[in-house]
C-alpha angles and dihedrals in degrees: 000000000000123000088254092054091048091051092050092048090048092049093051093046088051092050090050094049092051090061099039117112091220095053108106097201097073112162093024126099109255109243112189115200099177143357118211117196121211128190128225123229116252127015128279145178114260102038114248133211124187116205132193104201117199112209138168106277122256092258092046092238101101146354132291129194123219125197110225116177114192137191118210129212129180091221131038117270115216092196088060098041091113088059099046114135097176148277126274142142117278117205092232105029104034118218111013140174109225122211131180098265095216088072091052116082089191090057095042090058088072090058090051091050088052087068099033101043110072090202095053091044091054096070111169105272092224093055097112097185100050135089111246125214125209123190125205114214116322107309118197101234131168107228091200096053115131119235126235124189115226110235124230096042117184125178093349139025120246122203124187121212107205110299101312112061140032125200119204115198114204109225104191104045130192129191109259141045116329111225091221090061095039097048097040091049091052093046092045091051090048090052096239114184092208102068138062108256114258111234099179147301143233129231142170129224117271121283092233138009093265096043132092123239122280112246108214106184151318139250115214144161115294108227102216097185095048127130117186116244094232091058093045092052093050090049090052090053093047089054091048090055092046095049094053093209130158098247138013089246087067096051120105087226095054106158099190095102091052090047090053091050090048091053089054090048094052091046093051091048089052090049092050090047091051089053093047099044104021129231137265134197131243116214129190094285092051093050090048088054091050091051091049090051093050092046089049090054090049094050089049091050091048088056091052101039119042092202092058090049089059089054099039097092090058094042098049094072090054091058092041086056088077087074091064097048110125105243165233093085116195115232131186143154110305140183092256099200105043121165138133091276089063092058132083127195114213134170085265096053138262121343127194119217140184107039093181094107118220104339094215093062123088116266094245090055092048091053095045117111116251141169115289086227087077091067091043090052089050090054093047091051088049093058088051090048093051092052096046093039090056088053090050090051089048091052092049090047102045103014096238144065115210119212094246091056091048093049092045091053094050091047089050090055093048093047093051093043090056093044091050092049091048092054093045089050091056091067105021113094095200120084115242112265104208095194093052093045092048091051092053091048090053090048092051093047090049089054089047092054094054092046095049093045089057101036112019112017092175088067097046089100091069100065090034091058089049092050090050091053090046092047088060089057117114103244091206 
């Protein structure tokens, strides 16, 4: 490939990254520093290339790496026009038309074969320019299953193979152990009923001699009967509005029993994770450091969102209250980004998904032990978000929110928060620490306020309303 060909390919990859939903640096010019090409085991038609693209990080202070699998065709494909990245000259194939491979079921068959074909999975461990496949146990996979890309992809890309398996390709990749693989493997080995079984994962050799491998994605059980928790919560609220009853308890779509079961499931997952990874203790110095971190995030949010600045004097004592928590506080590995959208209801009960933590955080921080109350606070905020979001949807649909709907939504949130906590308490051995849970809820709502101000200003009122309610809490 000539220098001109490389420059053309790099420019087209940069243009594609700038429009991808999973690219974290939206609004910044894409500056590519290097493009590393990996090979796939086995041969396929079409030809496949896997790139790891090094770019300036979203905050402009470092470098990020993005996983971009491509399928190459000698002629344009109308059925893949929506996934076209560009055309350039490949050193082996000549002129090619490159498409994002996750949209191409012919290309995805090669990934499935990486897991089902023992020969393909056994890539030589010293092959530093190949994608390596690792299988957990003996998964029953259909090597002929056709792939389907999940629409609405966010920070990753999810591909279903028939009705038995789902592959999640990590898009922004970091050297080291991905928590989704690490935790799912531990929960699968422990026989947890609350996760989709891990079938395997893919990785690439380290970028440098002192680095760890790049983990590129996972293959896991596809839960065919699953409905996501967020959608079920919104359905419950729509039924509440349609029923026009006095209380959520009287609604035909009452969600409290499910919220209770979900609380049990989350507590049992926490219990299994504690057994698999162990626990530690936070003392006064650790709690003071946690308070400092939370106050720092509040100050940064206040500088970015004027409405948060107005509430900051009343919120700061709630975060400082962490310093007065009577320790020691037990910490462990946690989910790190738990909300209703990370849950699935199946005929066999609730399942928890996506153990990566918040994708924007550094990998070391996502793997760091924390209090389980952070996950609990995330779920409580999610019930509030569902209630307030349903009112926002109602406002956009009919142009008005009557007082009974607003009251009903808030009663729905309170009822399900209490049901979730009751379910969690049935399993959790630790007593609820109101000060710690409140601080985590404030911290989460502060994060939400910054996110909404930057990405969805019409929803900024939701976290702001929560922060106002929390600001009225007695910090003592």
